[in-house]
All heavy atoms as a GROMACS GRO file, in nm:
protein
  567
    1MET      N    1   5.966   1.672   8.247
    1MET     CA    2   5.906   1.540   8.252
    1MET      C    3   5.980   1.456   8.355
    1MET      O    4   6.099   1.434   8.345
    1MET     CB    5   5.913   1.478   8.114
    1MET     CG    6   5.866   1.338   8.108
    1MET     SD    7   5.883   1.282   7.937
    1MET     CE    8   5.804   1.129   7.946
    2LEU      N    9   5.910   1.408   8.454
    2LEU     CA   10   5.973   1.328   8.558
    2LEU      C   11   5.991   1.183   8.517
    2LEU      O   12   6.090   1.120   8.552
    2LEU     CB   13   5.887   1.331   8.684
    2LEU     CG   14   5.882   1.463   8.758
    2LEU    CD1   15   5.779   1.455   8.869
    2LEU    CD2   16   6.018   1.497   8.815
    3ARG      N   17   5.900   1.131   8.446
    3ARG     CA   18   5.899   0.988   8.414
    3ARG      C   19   6.013   0.950   8.320
    3ARG      O   20   6.039   1.017   8.222
    3ARG     CB   21   5.766   0.951   8.352
    3ARG     CG   22   5.750   0.804   8.332
    3ARG     CD   23   5.610   0.775   8.283
    3ARG     NE   24   5.598   0.635   8.258
    3ARG     CZ   25   5.570   0.545   8.352
    3ARG    NH1   26   5.550   0.582   8.473
    3ARG    NH2   27   5.563   0.418   8.323
    4ASP      N   28   6.079   0.840   8.350
    4ASP     CA   29   6.185   0.787   8.265
    4ASP      C   30   6.121   0.707   8.154
    4ASP      O   31   6.059   0.603   8.179
    4ASP     CB   32   6.278   0.699   8.348
    4ASP     CG   33   6.391   0.637   8.268
    4ASP    OD1   34   6.396   0.659   8.145
    4ASP    OD2   35   6.473   0.567   8.329
    5PRO      N   36   6.131   0.752   8.027
    5PRO     CA   37   6.064   0.681   7.918
    5PRO      C   38   6.118   0.540   7.895
    5PRO      O   39   6.053   0.459   7.831
    5PRO     CB   40   6.090   0.771   7.797
    5PRO     CG   41   6.206   0.855   7.834
    5PRO     CD   42   6.205   0.867   7.983
    6GLU      N   43   6.236   0.510   7.947
    6GLU     CA   44   6.294   0.376   7.931
    6GLU      C   45   6.239   0.277   8.035
    6GLU      O   46   6.259   0.158   8.023
    6GLU     CB   47   6.447   0.384   7.944
    6GLU     CG   48   6.513   0.470   7.839
    6GLU     CD   49   6.488   0.420   7.697
    6GLU    OE1   50   6.498   0.297   7.675
    6GLU    OE2   51   6.459   0.503   7.610
    7ASP      N   52   6.173   0.327   8.139
    7ASP     CA   53   6.121   0.242   8.246
    7ASP      C   54   5.969   0.244   8.242
    7ASP      O   55   5.906   0.340   8.287
    7ASP     CB   56   6.170   0.290   8.382
    7ASP     CG   57   6.120   0.202   8.496
    7ASP    OD1   58   6.058   0.098   8.471
    7ASP    OD2   59   6.145   0.239   8.612
    8PRO      N   60   5.905   0.140   8.188
    8PRO     CA   61   5.760   0.140   8.175
    8PRO      C   62   5.686   0.103   8.303
    8PRO      O   63   5.564   0.095   8.304
    8PRO     CB   64   5.735   0.034   8.067
    8PRO     CG   65   5.847  -0.062   8.088
    8PRO     CD   66   5.966   0.021   8.130
    9GLY      N   67   5.758   0.080   8.412
    9GLY     CA   68   5.694   0.040   8.537
    9GLY      C   69   5.605   0.150   8.594
    9GLY      O   70   5.623   0.268   8.565
   10PRO      N   71   5.508   0.111   8.675
   10PRO     CA   72   5.417   0.208   8.734
   10PRO      C   73   5.489   0.298   8.834
   10PRO      O   74   5.579   0.254   8.906
   10PRO     CB   75   5.312   0.121   8.803
   10PRO     CG   76   5.378  -0.009   8.825
   10PRO     CD   77   5.479  -0.026   8.716
   11VAL      N   78   5.450   0.424   8.836
   11VAL     CA   79   5.509   0.520   8.928
   11VAL      C   80   5.402   0.610   8.989
   11VAL      O   81   5.297   0.633   8.930
   11VAL     CB   82   5.615   0.610   8.860
   11VAL    CG1   83   5.734   0.530   8.814
   11VAL    CG2   84   5.556   0.690   8.747
   12LEU      N   85   5.433   0.660   9.107
   12LEU     CA   86   5.358   0.769   9.168
   12LEU      C   87   5.438   0.895   9.142
   12LEU      O   88   5.560   0.898   9.163
   12LEU     CB   89   5.348   0.752   9.320
   12LEU     CG   90   5.256   0.644   9.373
   12LEU    CD1   91   5.268   0.634   9.524
   12LEU    CD2   92   5.112   0.674   9.334
   13VAL      N   93   5.374   1.000   9.096
   13VAL     CA   94   5.440   1.128   9.075
   13VAL      C   95   5.381   1.224   9.177
   13VAL      O   96   5.260   1.250   9.176
   13VAL     CB   97   5.417   1.180   8.930
   13VAL    CG1   98   5.486   1.313   8.912
   13VAL    CG2   99   5.468   1.078   8.830
   14LEU      N  100   5.466   1.272   9.267
   14LEU     CA  101   5.424   1.364   9.372
   14LEU      C  102   5.459   1.505   9.328
   14LEU      O  103   5.575   1.534   9.299
   14LEU     CB  104   5.493   1.331   9.503
   14LEU     CG  105   5.483   1.186   9.550
   14LEU    CD1  106   5.558   1.167   9.681
   14LEU    CD2  107   5.338   1.143   9.563
   15ILE      N  108   5.360   1.595   9.320
   15ILE     CA  109   5.380   1.730   9.269
   15ILE      C  110   5.337   1.830   9.375
   15ILE      O  111   5.225   1.824   9.426
   15ILE     CB  112   5.298   1.752   9.140
   15ILE    CG1  113   5.340   1.650   9.034
   15ILE    CG2  114   5.314   1.895   9.089
   15ILE    CD1  115   5.251   1.648   8.912
   16CYS      N  116   5.428   1.924   9.407
   16CYS     CA  117   5.396   2.028   9.504
   16CYS      C  118   5.320   2.140   9.434
   16CYS      O  119   5.370   2.199   9.337
   16CYS     CB  120   5.524   2.082   9.568
   16CYS     SG  121   5.491   2.215   9.688
   17GLU      N  122   5.201   2.171   9.482
   17GLU     CA  123   5.121   2.276   9.420
   17GLU      C  124   5.174   2.415   9.453
   17GLU      O  125   5.138   2.513   9.388
   17GLU     CB  126   4.974   2.264   9.460
   17GLU     CG  127   4.946   2.288   9.606
   17GLU     CD  128   4.799   2.269   9.640
   17GLU    OE1  129   4.715   2.267   9.548
   17GLU    OE2  130   4.769   2.256   9.759
   18ASN      N  131   5.264   2.424   9.550
   18ASN     CA  132   5.319   2.554   9.588
   18ASN      C  133   5.441   2.589   9.503
   18ASN      O  134   5.444   2.692   9.438
   18ASN     CB  135   5.355   2.554   9.736
   18ASN     CG  136   5.399   2.690   9.784
   18ASN    OD1  137   5.330   2.788   9.761
   18ASN    ND2  138   5.513   2.697   9.849
   19CYS      N  139   5.543   2.504   9.502
   19CYS     CA  140   5.669   2.535   9.432
   19CYS      C  141   5.679   2.468   9.296
   19CYS      O  142   5.768   2.501   9.217
   19CYS     CB  143   5.789   2.497   9.518
   19CYS     SG  144   5.814   2.318   9.536
   20GLY      N  145   5.592   2.373   9.267
   20GLY     CA  146   5.595   2.304   9.139
   20GLY      C  147   5.695   2.190   9.133
   20GLY      O  148   5.708   2.124   9.031
   21GLY      N  149   5.768   2.167   9.242
   21GLY     CA  150   5.864   2.057   9.246
   21GLY      C  151   5.793   1.923   9.239
   21GLY      O  152   5.673   1.912   9.268
   22GLY      N  153   5.867   1.823   9.200
   22GLY     CA  154   5.807   1.691   9.190
   22GLY      C  155   5.909   1.581   9.210
   22GLY      O  156   6.030   1.603   9.202
   23SER      N  157   5.858   1.464   9.239
   23SER     CA  158   5.942   1.345   9.253
   23SER      C  159   5.860   1.226   9.210
   23SER      O  160   5.737   1.229   9.210
   23SER     CB  161   5.992   1.329   9.396
   23SER     OG  162   5.883   1.312   9.485
   24GLN      N  163   5.928   1.120   9.168
   24GLN     CA  164   5.856   0.999   9.130
   24GLN      C  165   5.904   0.883   9.214
   24GLN      O  166   6.017   0.879   9.259
   24GLN     CB  167   5.872   0.970   8.981
   24GLN     CG  168   6.010   0.930   8.937
   24GLN     CD  169   6.013   0.901   8.787
   24GLN    OE1  170   5.921   0.935   8.714
   24GLN    NE2  171   6.118   0.838   8.743
   25HIS      N  172   5.813   0.789   9.236
   25HIS     CA  173   5.838   0.676   9.323
   25HIS      C  174   5.779   0.550   9.260
   25HIS      O  175   5.665   0.552   9.214
   25HIS     CB  176   5.776   0.700   9.461
   25HIS     CG  177   5.821   0.829   9.521
   25HIS    ND1  178   5.935   0.840   9.595
   25HIS    CD2  179   5.770   0.954   9.512
   25HIS    CE1  180   5.951   0.966   9.631
   25HIS    NE2  181   5.852   1.037   9.582
   26PRO      N  182   5.855   0.440   9.257
   26PRO     CA  183   5.802   0.316   9.201
   26PRO      C  184   5.673   0.275   9.274
   26PRO      O  185   5.659   0.297   9.394
   26PRO     CB  186   5.913   0.214   9.227
   26PRO     CG  187   6.036   0.295   9.251
   26PRO     CD  188   5.990   0.426   9.309
   27ALA      N  189   5.582   0.216   9.200
   27ALA     CA  190   5.453   0.178   9.257
   27ALA      C  191   5.406   0.044   9.201
   27ALA      O  192   5.299   0.036   9.141
   27ALA     CB  193   5.352   0.289   9.230
   28ALA      N  194   5.486  -0.060   9.221
   28ALA     CA  195   5.453  -0.191   9.166
   28ALA      C  196   5.317  -0.241   9.214
   28ALA      O  197   5.239  -0.295   9.135
   28ALA     CB  198   5.562  -0.292   9.200
   29ASP      N  199   5.286  -0.222   9.342
   29ASP     CA  200   5.157  -0.269   9.394
   29ASP      C  201   5.040  -0.198   9.326
   29ASP      O  202   4.940  -0.260   9.292
   29ASP     CB  203   5.149  -0.248   9.546
   29ASP     CG  204   5.243  -0.340   9.622
   29ASP    OD1  205   5.290  -0.440   9.564
   29ASP    OD2  206   5.270  -0.312   9.739
   30LEU      N  207   5.055  -0.068   9.305
   30LEU     CA  208   4.949   0.005   9.236
   30LEU      C  209   4.940  -0.037   9.090
   30LEU      O  210   4.831  -0.040   9.034
   30LEU     CB  211   4.974   0.156   9.244
   30LEU     CG  212   4.944   0.221   9.378
   30LEU    CD1  213   4.980   0.368   9.375
   30LEU    CD2  214   4.797   0.204   9.415
   31GLY      N  215   5.053  -0.071   9.030
   31GLY     CA  216   5.054  -0.117   8.892
   31GLY      C  217   4.968  -0.241   8.875
   31GLY      O  218   4.896  -0.255   8.776
   32GLN      N  219   4.975  -0.331   8.973
   32GLN     CA  220   4.893  -0.451   8.967
   32GLN      C  221   4.745  -0.415   8.975
   32GLN      O  222   4.662  -0.469   8.903
   32GLN     CB  223   4.932  -0.547   9.079
   32GLN     CG  224   5.071  -0.603   9.061
   32GLN     CD  225   5.117  -0.682   9.183
   32GLN    OE1  226   5.045  -0.696   9.282
   32GLN    NE2  227   5.238  -0.735   9.176
   33ALA      N  228   4.712  -0.320   9.064
   33ALA     CA  229   4.573  -0.277   9.077
   33ALA      C  230   4.526  -0.206   8.951
   33ALA      O  231   4.414  -0.228   8.904
   33ALA     CB  232   4.557  -0.186   9.199
   34PHE      N  233   4.613  -0.118   8.894
   34PHE     CA  234   4.579  -0.051   8.769
   34PHE      C  235   4.549  -0.154   8.660
   34PHE      O  236   4.451  -0.144   8.588
   34PHE     CB  237   4.694   0.037   8.719
   34PHE     CG  238   4.721   0.161   8.798
   34PHE    CD1  239   4.843   0.225   8.786
   34PHE    CD2  240   4.627   0.217   8.882
   34PHE    CE1  241   4.871   0.341   8.856
   34PHE    CE2  242   4.653   0.332   8.954
   34PHE     CZ  243   4.776   0.394   8.940
   35GLY      N  244   4.637  -0.254   8.650
   35GLY     CA  245   4.621  -0.357   8.548
   35GLY      C  246   4.490  -0.432   8.560
   35GLY      O  247   4.419  -0.454   8.462
   36ARG      N  248   4.456  -0.470   8.683
   36ARG     CA  249   4.331  -0.543   8.706
   36ARG      C  250   4.210  -0.458   8.668
   36ARG      O  251   4.119  -0.502   8.598
   36ARG     CB  252   4.322  -0.587   8.852
   36ARG     CG  253   4.200  -0.676   8.881
   36ARG     CD  254   4.187  -0.714   9.027
   36ARG     NE  255   4.140  -0.600   9.104
   36ARG     CZ  256   4.214  -0.531   9.192
   36ARG    NH1  257   4.338  -0.562   9.216
   36ARG    NH2  258   4.163  -0.429   9.257
   37LEU      N  259   4.209  -0.331   8.713
   37LEU     CA  260   4.096  -0.243   8.683
   37LEU      C  261   4.083  -0.219   8.534
   37LEU      O  262   3.971  -0.218   8.481
   37LEU     CB  263   4.114  -0.109   8.756
   37LEU     CG  264   4.100  -0.114   8.907
   37LEU    CD1  265   4.146   0.017   8.969
   37LEU    CD2  266   3.957  -0.145   8.947
   38CYS      N  267   4.194  -0.202   8.467
   38CYS     CA  268   4.190  -0.177   8.322
   38CYS      C  269   4.144  -0.300   8.246
   38CYS      O  270   4.066  -0.288   8.150
   38CYS     CB  271   4.326  -0.129   8.273
   38CYS     SG  272   4.362   0.039   8.330
   39ARG      N  273   4.190  -0.418   8.286
   39ARG     CA  274   4.144  -0.541   8.220
   39ARG      C  275   3.993  -0.555   8.234
   39ARG      O  276   3.924  -0.588   8.138
   39ARG     CB  277   4.214  -0.663   8.280
   39ARG     CG  278   4.353  -0.687   8.224
   39ARG     CD  279   4.410  -0.822   8.267
   39ARG     NE  280   4.412  -0.843   8.411
   39ARG     CZ  281   4.508  -0.798   8.493
   39ARG    NH1  282   4.609  -0.728   8.446
   39ARG    NH2  283   4.502  -0.822   8.622
   40GLU      N  284   3.942  -0.527   8.354
   40GLU     CA  285   3.798  -0.536   8.377
   40GLU      C  286   3.720  -0.437   8.292
   40GLU      O  287   3.607  -0.464   8.251
   40GLU     CB  288   3.767  -0.514   8.525
   40GLU     CG  289   3.815  -0.627   8.615
   40GLU     CD  290   3.803  -0.595   8.763
   40GLU    OE1  291   3.753  -0.486   8.799
   40GLU    OE2  292   3.847  -0.679   8.844
   41ALA      N  293   3.781  -0.322   8.263
   41ALA     CA  294   3.714  -0.219   8.183
   41ALA      C  295   3.742  -0.234   8.034
   41ALA      O  296   3.691  -0.156   7.953
   41ALA     CB  297   3.760  -0.081   8.229
   42GLY      N  298   3.824  -0.333   7.997
   42GLY     CA  299   3.858  -0.352   7.858
   42GLY      C  300   3.950  -0.244   7.803
   42GLY      O  301   3.948  -0.212   7.685
   43PHE      N  302   4.032  -0.186   7.890
   43PHE     CA  303   4.121  -0.075   7.854
   43PHE      C  304   4.264  -0.127   7.843
   43PHE      O  305   4.311  -0.199   7.930
   43PHE     CB  306   4.112   0.033   7.962
   43PHE     CG  307   4.192   0.156   7.933
   43PHE    CD1  308   4.147   0.250   7.842
   43PHE    CD2  309   4.312   0.180   7.999
   43PHE    CE1  310   4.220   0.364   7.817
   43PHE    CE2  311   4.385   0.294   7.974
   43PHE     CZ  312   4.339   0.387   7.883
   44ASP      N  313   4.334  -0.089   7.736
   44ASP     CA  314   4.472  -0.130   7.715
   44ASP      C  315   4.565  -0.028   7.779
   44ASP      O  316   4.592   0.078   7.722
   44ASP     CB  317   4.501  -0.143   7.565
   44ASP     CG  318   4.641  -0.194   7.537
   44ASP    OD1  319   4.703  -0.254   7.626
   44ASP    OD2  320   4.689  -0.172   7.424
   45LEU      N  321   4.614  -0.058   7.897
   45LEU     CA  322   4.700   0.033   7.974
   45LEU      C  323   4.841   0.031   7.918
   45LEU      O  324   4.901  -0.075   7.903
   45LEU     CB  325   4.700  -0.011   8.122
   45LEU     CG  326   4.780   0.074   8.218
   45LEU    CD1  327   4.722   0.215   8.225
   45LEU    CD2  328   4.776   0.010   8.357
   46GLN      N  329   4.895   0.147   7.885
   46GLN     CA  330   5.028   0.158   7.826
   46GLN      C  331   5.136   0.189   7.929
   46GLN      O  332   5.235   0.119   7.938
   46GLN     CB  333   5.029   0.267   7.719
   46GLN     CG  334   4.934   0.240   7.604
   46GLN     CD  335   4.969   0.113   7.528
   46GLN    OE1  336   5.084   0.090   7.498
   46GLN    NE2  337   4.870   0.031   7.500
   47ARG      N  338   5.122   0.298   8.002
   47ARG     CA  339   5.223   0.340   8.099
   47ARG      C  340   5.153   0.388   8.225
   47ARG      O  341   5.115   0.505   8.236
   47ARG     CB  342   5.309   0.452   8.040
   47ARG     CG  343   5.397   0.406   7.926
   47ARG     CD  344   5.492   0.516   7.881
   47ARG     NE  345   5.432   0.649   7.872
   47ARG     CZ  346   5.385   0.704   7.761
   47ARG    NH1  347   5.390   0.638   7.647
   47ARG    NH2  348   5.334   0.825   7.761
   48PRO      N  349   5.136   0.302   8.323
   48PRO     CA  350   5.061   0.341   8.443
   48PRO      C  351   5.139   0.440   8.530
   48PRO      O  352   5.256   0.419   8.560
   48PRO     CB  353   5.039   0.209   8.516
   48PRO     CG  354   5.149   0.121   8.468
   48PRO     CD  355   5.180   0.163   8.328
   49HIS      N  356   5.075   0.548   8.565
   49HIS     CA  357   5.128   0.641   8.665
   49HIS      C  358   5.012   0.716   8.727
   49HIS      O  359   4.904   0.727   8.670
   49HIS     CB  360   5.234   0.735   8.606
   49HIS     CG  361   5.178   0.849   8.527
   49HIS    ND1  362   5.150   0.839   8.394
   49HIS    CD2  363   5.148   0.975   8.563
   49HIS    CE1  364   5.104   0.956   8.350
   49HIS    NE2  365   5.101   1.039   8.451
   50LEU      N  366   5.037   0.766   8.846
   50LEU     CA  367   4.935   0.840   8.919
   50LEU      C  368   5.000   0.966   8.972
   50LEU      O  369   5.106   0.960   9.035
   50LEU     CB  370   4.882   0.754   9.035
   50LEU     CG  371   4.777   0.816   9.127
   50LEU    CD1  372   4.650   0.847   9.049
   50LEU    CD2  373   4.746   0.722   9.242
   51GLU      N  374   4.939   1.081   8.945
   51GLU     CA  375   4.990   1.208   8.995
   51GLU      C  376   4.914   1.245   9.121
   51GLU      O  377   4.792   1.243   9.123
   51GLU     CB  378   4.973   1.317   8.890
   51GLU     CG  379   5.057   1.295   8.767
   51GLU     CD  380   5.040   1.403   8.663
   51GLU    OE1  381   4.960   1.498   8.683
   51GLU    OE2  382   5.107   1.394   8.560
   52LEU      N  383   4.991   1.278   9.224
   52LEU     CA  384   4.933   1.322   9.351
   52LEU      C  385   4.976   1.467   9.374
   52LEU      O  386   5.095   1.497   9.371
   52LEU     CB  387   4.980   1.234   9.466
   52LEU     CG  388   4.950   1.084   9.451
   52LEU    CD1  389   5.011   1.006   9.567
   52LEU    CD2  390   4.801   1.061   9.444
   53ILE      N  391   4.880   1.555   9.396
   53ILE     CA  392   4.908   1.696   9.416
   53ILE      C  393   4.897   1.728   9.564
   53ILE      O  394   4.802   1.686   9.631
   53ILE     CB  395   4.805   1.784   9.338
   53ILE    CG1  396   4.795   1.741   9.192
   53ILE    CG2  397   4.840   1.931   9.353
   53ILE    CD1  398   4.921   1.757   9.111
   54GLY      N  399   4.995   1.798   9.616
   54GLY     CA  400   4.995   1.833   9.758
   54GLY      C  401   5.100   1.939   9.786
   54GLY      O  402   5.130   2.021   9.701
   55THR      N  403   5.157   1.935   9.905
   55THR     CA  404   5.259   2.031   9.946
   55THR      C  405   5.381   1.956   9.993
   55THR      O  406   5.371   1.869  10.080
   55THR     CB  407   5.207   2.122  10.059
   55THR    OG1  408   5.084   2.180  10.017
   55THR    CG2  409   5.305   2.232  10.092
   56CYS      N  410   5.498   1.991   9.937
   56CYS     CA  411   5.621   1.923   9.974
   56CYS      C  412   5.665   1.963  10.115
   56CYS      O  413   5.619   2.063  10.170
   56CYS     CB  414   5.733   1.952   9.873
   56CYS     SG  415   5.797   2.120   9.877
   57GLU      N  416   5.755   1.885  10.171
   57GLU     CA  417   5.803   1.909  10.307
   57GLU      C  418   5.868   2.047  10.319
   57GLU      O  419   5.847   2.117  10.417
   57GLU     CB  420   5.901   1.800  10.349
   57GLU     CG  421   5.949   1.816  10.491
   57GLU     CD  422   6.040   1.703  10.535
   57GLU    OE1  423   6.087   1.625  10.450
   57GLU    OE2  424   6.063   1.693  10.656
   58SER      N  425   5.945   2.086  10.219
   58SER     CA  426   6.015   2.215  10.224
   58SER      C  427   5.915   2.330  10.229
   58SER      O  428   5.930   2.421  10.311
   58SER     CB  429   6.106   2.230  10.103
   58SER     OG  430   6.170   2.355  10.103
   59CYS      N  431   5.814   2.329  10.145
   59CYS     CA  432   5.713   2.435  10.145
   59CYS      C  433   5.630   2.433  10.273
   59CYS      O  434   5.596   2.539  10.328
   59CYS     CB  435   5.622   2.423  10.023
   59CYS     SG  436   5.705   2.467   9.868
   60ARG      N  437   5.598   2.314  10.320
   60ARG     CA  438   5.521   2.301  10.444
   60ARG      C  439   5.600   2.358  10.561
   60ARG      O  440   5.547   2.432  10.644
   60ARG     CB  441   5.485   2.155  10.465
   60ARG     CG  442   5.367   2.132  10.553
   60ARG     CD  443   5.322   1.987  10.557
   60ARG     NE  444   5.430   1.894  10.583
   60ARG     CZ  445   5.484   1.812  10.493
   60ARG    NH1  446   5.440   1.812  10.369
   60ARG    NH2  447   5.581   1.730  10.525
   61THR      N  448   5.730   2.327  10.569
   61THR     CA  449   5.816   2.376  10.678
   61THR      C  450   5.828   2.527  10.671
   61THR      O  451   5.818   2.595  10.773
   61THR     CB  452   5.955   2.311  10.669
   61THR    OG1  453   5.939   2.170  10.680
   61THR    CG2  454   6.046   2.360  10.779
   62THR      N  455   5.844   2.582  10.550
   62THR     CA  456   5.854   2.726  10.532
   62THR      C  457   5.726   2.794  10.577
   62THR      O  458   5.729   2.894  10.648
   62THR     CB  459   5.883   2.761  10.384
   62THR    OG1  460   6.007   2.701  10.348
   62THR    CG2  461   5.891   2.910  10.362
   63ALA      N  462   5.611   2.739  10.538
   63ALA     CA  463   5.482   2.796  10.576
   63ALA      C  464   5.462   2.791  10.727
   63ALA      O  465   5.414   2.887  10.787
   63ALA     CB  466   5.368   2.722  10.505
   64GLU      N  467   5.500   2.681  10.791
   64GLU     CA  468   5.485   2.669  10.936
   64GLU      C  469   5.574   2.769  11.008
   64GLU      O  470   5.534   2.829  11.107
   64GLU     CB  471   5.518   2.526  10.981
   64GLU     CG  472   5.414   2.425  10.938
   64GLU     CD  473   5.458   2.281  10.959
   64GLU    OE1  474   5.571   2.258  11.006
   64GLU    OE2  475   5.378   2.191  10.927
   65THR      N  476   5.696   2.791  10.958
   65THR     CA  477   5.788   2.887  11.018
   65THR      C  478   5.732   3.028  11.003
   65THR      O  479   5.734   3.106  11.099
   65THR     CB  480   5.928   2.878  10.952
   65THR    OG1  481   5.976   2.746  10.970
   65THR    CG2  482   6.024   2.976  11.014
   66GLU      N  483   5.679   3.062  10.886
   66GLU     CA  484   5.623   3.194  10.863
   66GLU      C  485   5.501   3.218  10.951
   66GLU      O  486   5.482   3.326  11.005
   66GLU     CB  487   5.587   3.212  10.716
   66GLU     CG  488   5.709   3.223  10.626
   66GLU     CD  489   5.674   3.221  10.478
   66GLU    OE1  490   5.555   3.199  10.445
   66GLU    OE2  491   5.767   3.239  10.397
   67GLN      N  492   5.418   3.117  10.969
   67GLN     CA  493   5.299   3.130  11.053
   67GLN      C  494   5.335   3.148  11.198
   67GLN      O  495   5.258   3.205  11.275
   67GLN     CB  496   5.209   3.006  11.038
   67GLN     CG  497   5.142   2.997  10.905
   67GLN     CD  498   5.064   2.867  10.889
   67GLN    OE1  499   5.059   2.784  10.979
   67GLN    NE2  500   5.004   2.849  10.774
   68ASP      N  501   5.451   3.103  11.237
   68ASP     CA  502   5.494   3.111  11.377
   68ASP      C  503   5.583   3.233  11.400
   68ASP      O  504   5.661   3.237  11.492
   68ASP     CB  505   5.568   2.982  11.415
   68ASP     CG  506   5.579   2.965  11.566
   68ASP    OD1  507   5.491   3.016  11.638
   68ASP    OD2  508   5.677   2.903  11.610
   69GLY      N  509   5.574   3.332  11.312
   69GLY     CA  510   5.651   3.453  11.330
   69GLY      C  511   5.799   3.436  11.302
   69GLY      O  512   5.882   3.513  11.350
   70GLY      N  513   5.835   3.335  11.228
   70GLY     CA  514   5.976   3.315  11.193
   70GLY      C  515   6.056   3.238  11.296
   70GLY      O  516   6.175   3.216  11.278
   71ARG      N  517   5.994   3.199  11.406
   71ARG     CA  518   6.067   3.124  11.509
   71ARG      C  519   6.081   2.979  11.467
   71ARG      O  520   5.989   2.920  11.412
   71ARG     CB  521   5.993   3.132  11.643
   71ARG     CG  522   5.993   3.272  11.701
   71ARG     CD  523   5.926   3.274  11.839
   71ARG     NE  524   5.784   3.244  11.832
   71ARG     CZ  525   5.689   3.334  11.813
   71ARG    NH1  526   5.720   3.460  11.795
   71ARG    NH2  527   5.563   3.299  11.809
   72ILE      N  528   6.195   2.922  11.490
   72ILE     CA  529   6.220   2.783  11.455
   72ILE      C  530   6.242   2.706  11.584
   72ILE      O  531   6.321   2.745  11.670
   72ILE     CB  532   6.344   2.771  11.363
   72ILE    CG1  533   6.319   2.848  11.234
   72ILE    CG2  534   6.378   2.624  11.336
   72ILE    CD1  535   6.438   2.854  11.141
   73TYR      N  536   6.171   2.596  11.598
   73TYR     CA  537   6.182   2.510  11.716
   73TYR      C  538   6.240   2.376  11.676
   73TYR      O  539   6.210   2.325  11.570
   73TYR     CB  540   6.043   2.488  11.780
   73TYR     CG  541   5.978   2.616  11.828
   73TYR    CD1  542   5.890   2.684  11.745
   73TYR    CD2  543   6.006   2.666  11.952
   73TYR    CE1  544   5.831   2.800  11.787
   73TYR    CE2  545   5.946   2.783  11.996
   73TYR     CZ  546   5.859   2.850  11.913
   73TYR     OH  547   5.800   2.966  11.956
   74ALA      N  548   6.317   2.321  11.762
   74ALA     CA  549   6.372   2.188  11.738
   74ALA      C  550   6.300   2.090  11.828
   74ALA      O  551   6.274   2.119  11.944
   74ALA     CB  552   6.521   2.186  11.769
   75THR      N  553   6.263   1.976  11.772
   75THR     CA  554   6.201   1.871  11.850
   75THR      C  555   6.306   1.764  11.877
   75THR      O  556   6.368   1.714  11.787
   75THR     CB  557   6.084   1.809  11.772
   75THR    OG1  558   5.992   1.912  11.738
   75THR    CG2  559   6.015   1.703  11.855
   76LEU      N  560   6.326   1.734  12.003
   76LEU     CA  561   6.427   1.633  12.041
   76LEU      C  562   6.359   1.506  12.085
   76LEU      O  563   6.255   1.501  12.137
   76LEU     CB  564   6.516   1.686  12.154
   76LEU     CG  565   6.587   1.817  12.123
   76LEU    CD1  566   6.665   1.864  12.245
   76LEU    CD2  567   6.682   1.798  12.006
   0.00000   0.00000   0.00000
């Protein structure tokens, strides 16, 4: 579980679909939007968070290196 149960603030949870790794990031601006949308819908929001599924930088870099035959290039 990534979310800190002691911190009820809104968070973005970023989850890598390749390695399963994750990280969380404060999302105060989204929390305000969540709150407004929920009030309009008559929904009592308890702990706002949003999960985003994608590919982390480490997995993306590994995949790019493998696709390029294992060659690593440096950009200056």
